[in-house]
C-alpha positions as CSV (number, residue, x, y, z in Angstrom):
1,M,0.0,0.0,0.0
2,T,2.8,2.3,0.7
3,S,4.7,1.7,-2.4
4,V,1.6,2.3,-4.6
5,A,0.9,5.7,-2.6
6,L,4.7,6.6,-3.3
7,K,4.2,5.7,-7.0
8,A,1.1,8.0,-7.1
9,R,3.1,10.9,-6.0
10,P,3.6,13.4,-8.7
11,Q,6.9,14.5,-10.1
12,I,7.4,18.2,-9.5
13,V,9.8,20.9,-10.4
14,V,10.1,24.2,-8.2
15,G,10.7,27.6,-9.5
16,V,12.1,30.3,-7.1
17,D,12.1,34.0,-7.5
18,T,14.7,35.3,-5.1
19,H,14.8,38.4,-3.0
20,K,17.1,39.9,-0.3
21,D,14.6,39.1,2.6
22,F,12.4,36.5,1.4
23,H,12.0,34.0,-1.6
24,V,8.8,33.0,-3.5
25,A,8.5,29.4,-4.9
26,S,6.0,27.8,-7.3
27,A,5.7,24.1,-8.0
28,K,4.5,22.6,-11.2
29,D,3.8,19.0,-12.0
30,Q,5.1,17.1,-15.0
31,L,2.3,18.3,-17.1
32,G,3.0,21.9,-16.3
33,R,0.1,22.4,-13.9
34,S,0.8,24.8,-11.0
35,I,0.1,22.9,-7.8
36,G,1.1,25.5,-5.0
37,N,3.2,28.4,-4.1
38,I,5.0,29.7,-1.0
39,K,6.8,32.7,0.5
40,A,9.6,31.9,2.8
41,A,12.1,34.1,4.6
42,T,16.0,34.0,3.6
43,T,16.9,32.3,6.8
44,E,17.7,28.6,7.6
45,L,14.3,28.3,9.0
46,G,12.8,29.8,5.9
47,Y,14.8,27.4,3.6
48,R,13.8,24.5,5.8
49,K,10.2,25.6,5.4
50,L,10.4,25.8,1.7
51,L,12.0,22.4,1.2
52,A,9.6,20.7,3.4
53,W,6.7,22.3,1.5
54,A,8.1,21.0,-1.7
55,Q,8.7,17.5,-0.3
56,R,5.0,17.4,0.7
57,L,3.9,18.1,-2.8
58,G,5.5,15.4,-4.6
59,V,8.9,13.9,-5.6
60,I,11.2,16.8,-6.6
61,E,13.1,16.7,-9.6
62,S,14.8,20.0,-9.5
63,F,14.7,23.5,-8.2
64,G,15.0,26.3,-10.7
65,I,16.5,29.4,-9.0
66,E,16.9,33.0,-10.3
67,G,20.2,34.5,-9.2
68,P,21.7,31.4,-7.4
69,N,25.1,33.4,-7.3
70,S,23.4,36.5,-5.8
71,Y,20.2,36.7,-3.5
72,G,19.7,32.9,-4.1
73,A,23.1,31.7,-3.1
74,G,22.2,30.7,0.4
75,L,19.2,28.8,-0.7
76,A,21.1,27.0,-3.5
77,R,23.8,25.9,-1.1
78,Y,21.2,24.7,1.4
79,L,19.3,22.8,-1.2
80,S,22.6,21.2,-2.7
81,E,23.7,20.1,0.8
82,H,20.4,18.3,1.2
83,G,20.8,16.4,-1.9
84,E,18.4,18.3,-4.2
85,S,19.2,19.1,-7.9
86,V,19.5,22.9,-8.4
87,L,19.5,24.7,-11.9
88,E,20.1,28.3,-12.6
89,I,17.3,30.3,-14.4
90,G,18.1,33.2,-16.6
91,R,16.5,36.5,-17.0
92,P,12.7,36.1,-17.5
93,N,11.2,36.3,-20.8
94,R,10.3,39.9,-21.4
95,Q,7.6,39.3,-23.9
96,R,5.9,36.8,-21.8
97,R,6.2,39.2,-18.7
98,A,4.6,41.9,-20.8
99,R,1.7,39.6,-21.5
100,Q,1.4,38.2,-18.1
101,G,2.2,41.1,-15.9
102,K,4.9,41.2,-13.2
103,T,4.4,39.8,-9.6
104,D,6.8,37.6,-7.6
105,F,4.5,34.6,-7.9
106,I,4.4,35.0,-11.6
107,D,8.0,35.1,-11.6
108,A,8.3,31.9,-9.6
109,D,5.9,30.1,-11.9
110,M,7.9,31.2,-15.0
111,A,11.0,30.0,-13.5
112,A,9.4,26.5,-12.8
113,A,8.1,26.6,-16.4
114,A,11.5,27.4,-17.7
115,V,12.9,24.1,-15.8
116,L,10.2,22.0,-17.5
117,A,11.0,23.5,-20.9
118,G,14.7,22.8,-20.4
119,E,15.5,26.5,-20.7
120,T,17.9,26.8,-17.8
121,V,21.4,28.3,-17.7
122,G,22.9,25.3,-15.9
123,V,24.2,24.0,-12.6
124,P,25.2,27.1,-10.5
125,K,28.5,27.2,-8.7
126,S,28.4,25.5,-5.5
127,G,30.2,28.3,-3.5
128,N,31.5,26.0,-0.8
129,G,35.3,25.7,-1.4
130,N,38.5,27.3,-2.2
131,V,37.3,29.0,-5.4
132,E,34.5,30.7,-3.5
133,S,37.2,31.9,-1.1
134,L,39.3,33.1,-4.0
135,R,36.3,35.0,-5.5
136,M,35.7,37.1,-2.2
137,L,39.4,37.8,-2.0
138,R,39.5,39.0,-5.6
139,V,36.4,41.3,-5.2
140,T,37.9,42.8,-2.1
141,R,41.3,43.3,-3.7
142,A,39.6,44.8,-6.9
143,S,37.8,47.4,-4.8
144,A,41.1,48.2,-2.8
145,V,43.0,48.8,-6.1
146,K,40.2,50.9,-7.5
147,A,40.0,53.0,-4.3
148,K,43.8,53.4,-4.4
149,G,43.7,54.8,-7.9
150,V,41.0,57.2,-7.0
151,A,43.0,58.5,-4.0
152,I,46.2,59.2,-6.1
153,V,44.2,60.9,-8.7
154,E,42.5,63.1,-6.1
155,L,45.9,63.8,-4.5
156,Q,47.7,64.9,-7.7
157,H,44.7,67.1,-8.4
158,L,44.9,68.7,-5.0
159,V,48.6,69.4,-5.5
160,I,47.9,71.2,-8.8
161,T,45.4,73.4,-7.3
162,A,47.1,73.8,-3.9
163,P,48.4,77.1,-2.7
164,I,51.8,77.9,-4.1
165,E,53.8,77.1,-0.9
166,V,52.4,73.7,-0.8
167,R,52.7,73.2,-4.8
168,E,56.2,74.3,-4.9
169,A,57.3,72.0,-2.0
170,L,56.1,69.0,-4.1
171,A,57.0,70.1,-7.5
172,G,59.2,67.7,-9.6
173,L,58.3,64.8,-7.5
174,S,57.2,61.6,-8.8
175,A,53.7,60.3,-7.9
176,R,55.0,57.8,-5.3
177,K,57.4,60.4,-3.9
178,K,54.5,62.8,-3.5
179,V,52.5,60.2,-1.7
180,R,55.6,59.4,0.8
181,T,56.1,63.2,1.3
182,C,52.5,64.0,1.9
183,A,52.0,61.1,4.3
184,Q,54.9,62.4,6.5
185,M,53.3,65.8,6.7
186,T,51.9,66.9,10.2
187,P,48.5,68.4,9.6
188,V,47.0,71.1,11.8
189,H,44.2,69.6,14.1
190,E,41.7,72.3,13.0
191,P,42.9,73.9,9.7
192,K,41.8,77.4,9.1
193,T,43.8,78.6,6.1
194,P,43.8,77.1,2.6
195,E,47.6,76.2,3.1
196,E,46.6,74.4,6.3
197,A,43.6,72.5,4.6
198,A,45.7,71.5,1.7
199,I,48.3,69.9,4.1
200,F,45.5,68.2,6.1
201,T,43.9,66.8,3.0
202,L,47.0,65.6,1.2
203,A,48.2,63.9,4.4
204,F,45.0,62.1,4.7
205,L,45.0,61.0,1.0
206,A,48.5,59.9,1.0
207,R,48.1,57.8,4.2
208,R,44.8,56.3,2.8
209,Y,46.8,55.3,-0.5
210,E,49.5,53.7,1.5
211,F,46.9,51.7,3.6
212,L,45.1,50.5,0.5
213,E,48.4,49.4,-1.0
214,Q,49.3,47.4,1.9
215,E,45.7,46.0,2.0
216,A,45.9,45.2,-1.8
217,K,49.4,43.5,-1.3
218,E,48.1,41.3,1.6
219,L,45.0,40.3,-0.4
220,E,47.3,39.4,-3.5
221,R,49.5,37.3,-1.1
222,Q,46.3,35.4,0.2
223,I,45.1,35.0,-3.4
224,E,48.4,33.5,-4.6
225,R,48.3,31.1,-1.4
226,M,44.8,30.0,-2.2
227,V,45.8,29.3,-5.8
228,H,48.7,27.1,-4.6
229,T,46.2,25.2,-2.5
230,S,43.6,24.8,-5.2
231,C,45.6,24.1,-8.4
232,P,49.3,24.7,-8.0
233,E,49.9,23.0,-11.5
234,L,48.1,25.9,-13.2
235,L,50.8,28.4,-12.0
236,E,53.5,26.1,-13.9
237,L,51.8,27.1,-17.2
238,P,53.6,29.8,-19.2
239,G,52.0,33.2,-18.8
240,V,49.7,32.1,-15.8
241,G,50.2,34.1,-12.7
242,P,48.2,34.1,-9.6
243,D,45.6,36.8,-10.8
244,V,45.0,35.0,-14.2
245,A,44.8,31.7,-12.4
246,A,42.4,32.8,-9.7
247,T,40.2,34.6,-12.4
248,L,40.0,31.3,-14.5
249,L,39.4,29.2,-11.3
250,T,36.6,31.6,-10.3
251,A,34.9,31.5,-13.7
252,L,34.9,27.5,-13.4
253,G,33.7,27.4,-9.7
254,D,34.3,24.7,-7.1
255,N,32.1,22.2,-8.6
256,G,34.0,22.2,-11.9
257,G,31.9,19.1,-12.9
258,R,29.3,21.4,-14.0
259,I,31.6,22.1,-17.0
260,R,31.8,18.8,-18.6
261,S,34.1,19.4,-21.6
262,E,36.9,21.7,-22.9
263,A,34.5,23.1,-25.4
264,A,32.0,24.1,-22.7
265,F,34.9,25.9,-20.8
266,A,35.8,27.7,-24.0
267,K,32.2,28.9,-24.4
268,L,32.2,29.9,-20.6
269,C,35.3,32.1,-21.3
270,G,33.8,33.5,-24.5
271,V,36.6,32.1,-26.8
272,S,34.3,29.5,-28.9
273,P,33.5,31.0,-32.3
274,L,29.8,31.2,-32.9
275,D,28.2,29.8,-36.2
276,A,26.8,32.5,-38.1
277,S,26.0,30.6,-41.4
278,S,23.1,31.4,-43.6
279,G,22.1,29.5,-46.9
280,R,25.4,28.8,-49.0
281,Q,27.4,30.9,-46.7
282,V,29.3,29.3,-44.0
283,R,31.2,31.6,-41.5
284,H,31.8,32.1,-37.8
285,R,31.8,35.2,-35.9
286,L,33.5,36.3,-32.6
287,N,31.9,35.3,-29.4
288,R,31.2,38.5,-27.3
289,G,29.4,36.4,-24.7
290,G,30.8,34.4,-21.7
291,N,32.6,35.5,-18.6
292,R,34.4,38.7,-19.8
293,Q,36.9,38.6,-16.8
294,A,38.0,35.2,-17.7
295,N,38.5,36.4,-21.3
296,R,40.6,39.3,-20.2
297,A,42.6,36.9,-18.1
298,L,43.1,34.7,-21.3
299,H,44.3,37.9,-23.3
300,T,46.7,38.7,-20.5
301,L,48.0,35.1,-20.7
302,I,48.5,35.2,-24.4
303,V,50.2,38.6,-24.2
304,V,52.7,37.4,-21.7
305,R,53.3,34.4,-23.8
306,L,54.0,36.4,-27.0
307,R,57.0,38.0,-24.9
308,I,58.4,34.9,-23.3
309,H,57.1,31.8,-24.9
310,Q,59.0,30.8,-28.1
311,P,56.4,28.3,-29.4
312,S,53.7,31.1,-29.2
313,K,56.0,33.4,-31.0
314,D,56.6,30.8,-33.8
315,Y,52.9,30.1,-34.1
316,I,51.9,33.7,-34.5
317,E,54.5,34.2,-37.0
318,R,53.4,31.3,-39.2
319,R,49.8,32.3,-39.1
320,L,50.4,35.8,-39.9
321,A,52.4,34.5,-42.9
322,E,49.3,32.7,-44.0
323,G,47.4,35.9,-44.2
324,K,45.6,35.9,-40.7
325,T,45.4,39.2,-38.8
326,K,47.0,39.5,-35.4
327,K,43.6,39.6,-33.7
328,E,42.6,36.5,-35.3
329,V,45.8,34.6,-34.3
330,M,45.3,35.8,-30.8
331,R,41.9,34.4,-30.7
332,C,43.2,31.0,-32.0
333,L,45.9,31.0,-29.3
334,K,43.2,31.9,-26.7
335,R,41.4,28.8,-27.8
336,Y,44.5,26.7,-27.3
337,A,45.2,28.2,-24.0
338,V,41.8,27.3,-22.7
339,R,42.3,23.6,-23.7
340,E,45.7,23.6,-21.9
341,V,44.2,25.3,-18.7
342,Y,41.0,23.0,-18.6
343,R,43.3,19.8,-19.1
344,T,45.5,21.0,-16.2
345,I,42.7,21.6,-13.8
346,R,41.0,18.2,-14.8
347,D,44.3,16.3,-14.3
348,T,44.7,17.9,-10.8
349,S,41.3,16.6,-9.8
350,S,42.5,13.0,-10.3
351,G,39.0,11.8,-10.4
352,D,37.7,13.5,-7.4
353,Q,34.0,14.5,-6.9
354,H,34.8,18.1,-7.5
355,L,37.0,19.2,-10.4
356,L,39.1,21.3,-7.9
357,K,40.6,20.6,-4.6
358,V,38.2,21.6,-1.7
359,A,40.0,22.6,1.6
């Protein structure tokens, strides 16, 4: 009797529209009929409530989540840890939204429909290992480097417009010497004149720059350490430094098994040519999609190789002699580099469950 009852339970998919404070979920059966919806808080209790609700409705095939790397990251990790299949849902169809209207429950229902139609983006990153740590370190370092750049620009601008006494004291100095000199200035506690205000602000900007520079260096050291922990063989490839390696590993994710082939990784990095054939014309065009940070990292890798790697130098000379442009040859080299990077990471895994080592 129990086995018959279990067989009678419907197969369901669940679509989730994610928000900062709550998520809205909608369930559909295998025939596409809506069988319920729920609103749950973005807390562990809320995640537990949402999962229990879905399990009561039937046998869950998969969850389709909008923004699993943003507002839905916590829910995606929770469901994965409890053995559920999680898929990433792309941006809602604007034409369908224009016809049906816009509410959270409609968006969740559209997410469930996308899962049934096979219109998912793919398996999201698990976000539970070394690569997630790398991502956070890279984001923080990038903000420190950006703020450091703003500080030095503001300092040099203030030097240009400062009173003559201050300007002449810093005249002829390089940017770094200006920072060092300004950082050693002793500002007045309560500036009252333009000269005092200039010294006050320049000292603060210089010290801010030096602090951000040390912060960026420490984060860079931590990134290099984490790359050595995750995939040290990657750093042995020509042209691959800690920043390039960290960028490519971040694009791949901790659960690298979601990228099942070298071609899929090339598409993820935006270096796979796209078919643009029509009629008798057979042609391919540049792929402007994919992860642009990973694409930039590959460009950096190739630029370095063209300076230090003799096989790459020989290759570009041979292809240029064949009539290819330098941009076309560099695109070819990017594709070869993706193959090398992917195989290196795959071989590092040695058949583990995750493509990358997890601490």
